[in-house]
C-alpha angles and dihedrals in degrees: 000000000000123000092249091056090049091052094048091050102036100045097060089041090052092048092047094049090046091053092046093048096047093044094057093231094143098042112137118184092342093309115121113192119234099239094167090059088050091048097049092046088050089051090050091052093043086079100248122165119255090247091058094047092047090050093049092048093046092049090048095047091046092053091044092049095052101037105027107020092164089069096046097099097050089045091048088054089051090050090052091049089050093050090047089049090052094054095038099049092087088064094055129089100275095241100119095203095046093043090049092055091045092052091047087052094049092038093055093052093045090049092054092045093049092048089049089051094050099038101032090230122117119209096189096149095058099044097084094044093047091047091055092044092049092049091051093048092041087054091052096041092048092062097036095050093043088052090052092046091053089053093045091053090062093055116090120213 
């Protein structure tokens, strides 16, 4: 899949997941899944080049900074986790799906630890529930987005 097709596909998906996450549409028992973390980890395991990932993260952080500055720090933490996942994926098992779920697990825990470090608030009670919720939604999104990408590869433009 070319970079143009990836951009045409991934930018609307990113915007949709951002809106769903920030609206609280999927909140269950006070736990809001981190759809952006799942998205960026998916992009890393999609096999994109570093230049594409940096461009996507830069665009996302720029838009967040100007339109929703309150969410800039959590989104910066997500960007750092995505960049770390990109460089550390060569040290994982090589099974994309298993590594994807492993990085979601570790990314959720690291996200909460980093937020606690920067905001001086600890959300210990929600970490386990959000890890489980993120893993379940990651499972679903992995297969759904891969299905859409397979269909997109057949379209010529």
